[in-house]
Structure formats: C-alpha cells, structure tokens
C-alpha positions as CSV (number, residue, x, y, z in Angstrom):
1,M,32.1,-0.6,-32.6
2,S,33.0,-2.3,-28.9
3,K,31.9,-0.6,-25.8
4,P,34.5,0.9,-23.5
5,L,35.5,-1.0,-20.7
6,W,33.8,1.4,-18.2
7,A,30.6,0.9,-19.8
8,I,30.7,-2.8,-19.5
9,D,31.6,-2.5,-16.0
10,D,28.5,-0.2,-15.7
11,A,26.3,-2.8,-17.2
12,R,27.3,-5.2,-15.0
13,I,26.8,-3.5,-11.8
14,A,23.5,-2.2,-12.8
15,A,22.7,-5.6,-13.7
16,A,23.9,-7.2,-10.6
17,A,22.0,-4.2,-8.4
18,E,18.6,-5.2,-10.2
19,A,19.2,-9.1,-9.7
20,A,19.9,-8.2,-5.9
21,R,16.8,-5.8,-5.5
22,V,14.6,-8.8,-7.2
23,A,15.9,-11.3,-4.9
24,K,15.2,-9.3,-1.9
25,A,11.6,-8.4,-3.2
26,A,11.3,-11.9,-3.8
27,A,12.3,-12.9,-0.1
28,N,10.2,-10.2,1.4
29,L,7.4,-11.6,-0.7
30,K,7.9,-15.1,0.7
31,R,8.3,-13.8,4.5
32,R,4.9,-12.0,3.9
33,R,3.1,-15.1,2.3
34,D,4.5,-17.4,4.9
35,L,3.3,-15.1,8.0
36,A,-0.1,-15.0,6.3
37,A,0.0,-18.6,6.1
38,S,0.7,-19.3,9.5
39,L,-1.8,-16.7,10.8
40,T,-4.8,-18.5,8.9
41,S,-3.5,-21.9,9.5
42,F,-3.5,-22.1,13.1
43,T,-6.9,-22.8,14.7
44,E,-8.3,-23.4,18.2
45,S,-9.3,-27.1,18.4
46,A,-9.7,-27.6,21.5
47,K,-11.0,-26.2,25.0
48,H,-10.1,-26.4,28.7
49,G,-12.6,-25.9,31.3
50,T,-10.5,-23.3,33.0
51,Y,-8.3,-21.5,30.8
52,G,-10.4,-21.5,27.6
53,T,-9.8,-22.5,23.7
54,Y,-6.4,-23.3,22.2
55,G,-4.6,-24.8,19.7
56,W,-1.1,-26.9,18.9
57,A,2.2,-25.2,17.9
58,G,4.2,-28.1,17.6
59,G,3.8,-30.3,20.8
60,S,2.9,-26.9,22.8
61,R,-0.3,-25.8,23.8
62,V,-0.8,-22.5,22.6
63,N,-4.0,-20.0,22.4
64,K,-4.2,-17.9,19.5
65,S,-4.1,-14.4,20.3
66,L,-0.7,-15.0,21.8
67,Y,0.4,-17.2,19.0
68,D,-0.6,-14.4,16.2
69,A,1.2,-12.0,18.5
70,L,4.2,-13.7,18.5
71,R,4.0,-14.7,14.8
72,V,4.0,-10.6,13.9
73,A,6.7,-9.9,16.2
74,A,9.0,-12.5,15.0
75,F,8.2,-11.2,11.6
76,L,8.6,-7.7,12.5
77,S,12.1,-8.3,14.1
78,G,13.3,-10.2,11.4
79,W,13.5,-13.1,13.8
80,G,13.0,-16.1,11.4
81,N,12.1,-19.6,12.7
82,L,9.9,-19.4,16.0
83,V,10.5,-22.7,17.8
84,I,8.1,-22.6,21.0
85,T,9.5,-25.2,23.5
86,Q,6.8,-24.8,26.1
87,G,3.1,-23.3,26.1
88,G,0.3,-23.5,28.7
89,L,-1.7,-26.0,30.4
90,N,1.8,-27.7,31.5
91,G,0.9,-29.1,35.0
92,T,4.4,-30.8,35.0
93,A,6.2,-27.7,34.6
94,V,4.7,-26.5,38.0
95,R,7.8,-26.5,40.2
96,A,10.2,-25.3,37.6
97,S,7.8,-22.4,36.5
98,A,6.2,-21.5,39.9
99,N,2.6,-22.4,38.0
100,T,3.3,-19.7,35.4
101,H,2.6,-22.4,32.5
102,V,-0.4,-24.1,34.0
103,G,-2.5,-21.8,32.1
104,L,-3.0,-20.5,28.6
105,D,-1.4,-16.7,27.3
106,V,2.3,-18.0,28.0
107,A,4.8,-19.4,25.6
108,D,8.7,-20.3,25.9
109,V,10.5,-19.4,22.7
110,M,14.0,-21.1,22.2
111,S,16.9,-18.2,21.9
112,R,19.8,-20.7,22.1
113,G,22.6,-19.3,19.6
114,R,21.0,-16.0,19.0
115,S,22.6,-12.9,19.6
116,L,21.3,-10.4,22.9
117,A,20.9,-7.7,19.9
118,D,18.6,-9.9,18.1
119,I,16.9,-11.3,21.4
120,K,16.1,-7.7,22.7
121,R,15.0,-6.8,19.0
122,F,12.4,-9.5,19.1
123,V,11.5,-8.8,22.8
124,H,10.7,-5.0,21.6
125,Y,8.3,-5.8,18.8
126,A,6.8,-8.3,21.2
127,M,5.8,-5.5,23.5
128,L,4.4,-3.5,20.7
129,C,2.4,-6.7,20.1
130,G,1.1,-6.6,23.7
131,V,3.3,-9.5,24.9
132,I,5.9,-9.3,27.5
133,G,9.2,-11.3,26.8
134,F,11.4,-12.0,30.0
135,I,15.2,-13.0,28.6
136,R,16.3,-16.3,30.5
137,G,19.4,-18.2,30.4
138,S,21.3,-15.3,29.3
139,A,25.0,-14.8,30.2
140,D,24.3,-11.0,30.2
141,D,21.6,-10.8,32.5
142,N,21.1,-10.2,36.1
143,I,19.8,-13.3,37.4
144,A,22.7,-15.9,36.6
145,D,19.3,-18.4,36.9
146,G,21.5,-21.2,35.2
147,M,18.2,-21.6,33.0
148,V,18.3,-23.0,29.5
149,P,18.5,-19.8,26.9
150,H,15.0,-18.8,26.3
151,I,12.4,-16.2,26.1
152,H,9.5,-16.6,28.6
153,F,6.4,-14.8,27.0
154,V,3.4,-13.7,29.0
155,R,0.7,-11.9,26.9
156,V,-0.7,-8.4,28.3
157,G,-4.0,-8.6,29.9
158,A,-3.7,-12.4,29.9
159,P,-7.2,-13.4,30.6
160,Q,-6.3,-17.1,30.0
161,A,-3.7,-17.3,31.9
162,H,-2.9,-18.5,35.7
163,P,-2.7,-16.0,38.2
164,D,0.9,-16.4,38.9
165,A,1.9,-15.8,35.0
166,R,-0.4,-12.4,35.0
167,A,1.6,-11.5,38.3
168,Q,5.1,-11.6,36.1
169,I,3.7,-8.1,34.5
170,Y,1.4,-6.8,37.1
171,N,3.1,-7.7,40.5
172,K,3.7,-4.2,42.3
173,V,7.2,-6.0,43.9
174,Y,8.6,-8.3,40.7
175,G,6.3,-7.2,37.7
176,Y,7.3,-5.9,34.3
177,A,5.1,-3.1,35.0
178,Y,7.1,-1.8,38.0
179,G,10.5,-2.6,36.5
180,G,11.0,-6.2,37.5
181,A,12.3,-9.3,36.2
182,G,9.0,-11.4,36.6
183,L,10.6,-13.7,39.2
184,A,8.2,-14.2,42.1
185,G,11.8,-16.2,43.8
186,L,13.7,-13.4,43.2
187,P,11.7,-10.1,43.4
188,S,14.9,-8.1,43.5
189,A,15.9,-9.1,40.2
190,N,15.1,-5.9,37.9
191,W,13.8,-5.9,34.7
192,F,16.8,-7.4,32.0
193,G,15.8,-6.4,28.2
194,P,15.1,-3.5,25.9
195,D,13.9,-0.1,27.1
196,R,10.3,-0.9,28.7
197,E,7.1,0.2,26.5
198,P,3.9,0.8,27.9
199,L,1.7,-1.9,28.4
200,V,-0.6,-2.6,24.9
201,L,-3.1,-5.3,24.4
202,W,-2.9,-7.3,21.5
203,A,-6.4,-6.4,20.6
204,D,-5.6,-2.9,20.5
205,S,-1.8,-3.2,19.0
206,K,-1.3,-1.2,15.8
207,Y,0.4,-4.2,14.3
208,N,-2.8,-6.4,14.7
209,P,-4.1,-7.5,11.0
210,K,-7.4,-6.7,12.6
211,N,-6.5,-3.1,13.2
212,G,-5.8,-2.8,9.3
213,W,-2.1,-3.6,9.8
214,L,-0.5,-5.3,6.5
215,P,3.0,-6.9,6.5
216,A,5.4,-4.6,4.3
C-alpha cells in the first residue's frame, strides 16, 4: 500500500531538516578545529630588544596574546577570515600612525566590504577578549578621515606597545576609556562603535582558553 502524499512530504521535510542539522554541526566542528589549530600553530619566534617577543601573521609582526585574543573574537563574532594588514614594529608607519605601530600589541584588520553591523559585532567581542578596536575608514563614523577601511586594534594593558598606542585607550582627552576615538590629532572625536565595555585584560577574559573557555 503506497504512502499518502502528505506522509511523503513530511518524510522529505524531516530528511531535509536532518541534513541541514548535520551540515551545521559539521561546519561548527570545522570552525572549532580551525580556531584550535590557529591558536596552537602561532608561535613567537623572534624577540625585539624593547617590545618583546612576537611571531608572524602573514607579513605582519604580532605578539601571541594579541593574536589569540583577535582569533577568539573573530570566532565568537562569526567574522570569518581574519586579515591582518599591519602589525607592530613598523617604523615606516610612524608618520601615518603617530607611533602606534612602532611597538607590539597593535594590529590593523581589513574591514573593506564588511557591513557596519558585522564590524561592530567583531569589535564588541574583541572588547570582551581584552582588545579595543577603533573603526577607521567607515563612511558612517564621526571622523571622516579618508582612511582605508580597517579596524585598528590595541590590547588592553598593552605592555608590549609604544606609549602612543596605550594612550589610545588611556589618555584622558582622546582615549577609549574616556569616550574618545583614540586620535591624538583629533582629540574631539568621540568613540564610534558598539557600546563601550569595562576594560578587561586578555589574561582575565572569560573567553581565554587558559581560563577554561571552550568554543561551542
């Protein structure tokens, strides 16, 4: 006896739903494995006399604490491919970046083609991972600086950073902690991004795997 059409349709719907569930689970497993691989494969293979140890992310010099925090924030926000266009120890960027890339604990991440909502979501999770992200080059910001679209990240505490980079967070006139956009040359510019979060160190972040967090 053949099954009624409604039963066949229900079976097809159930099969499609199960296939979608399996595909989603497989994709999430791959994301978790990719994150774990990126955190374990990144090593600090060199040392600067002033700013400490670092490794390479593409062609950029980045210290591991900052790299790990950004990778986890990218995972949490669903950012996907993390492209670091500039790290630290970049003496050629002194004039353009006001010394902020002279030391470590800083990185620029490409944001071209990303929606403002996605950018703010990434910046939000970066805050929770102990990194402050300054949105640059967005047509929606309050700066109109004409920069290439990117997010300029500075690690909270920034023990390996140049003082000018730390000032982007802590300066009482233009620092993030006081509602500023981190621009010494435009101190009146206000913070542009998601709601500010209390400052937290990566070492203390609930999303630091060393504190027991596991990607879900």
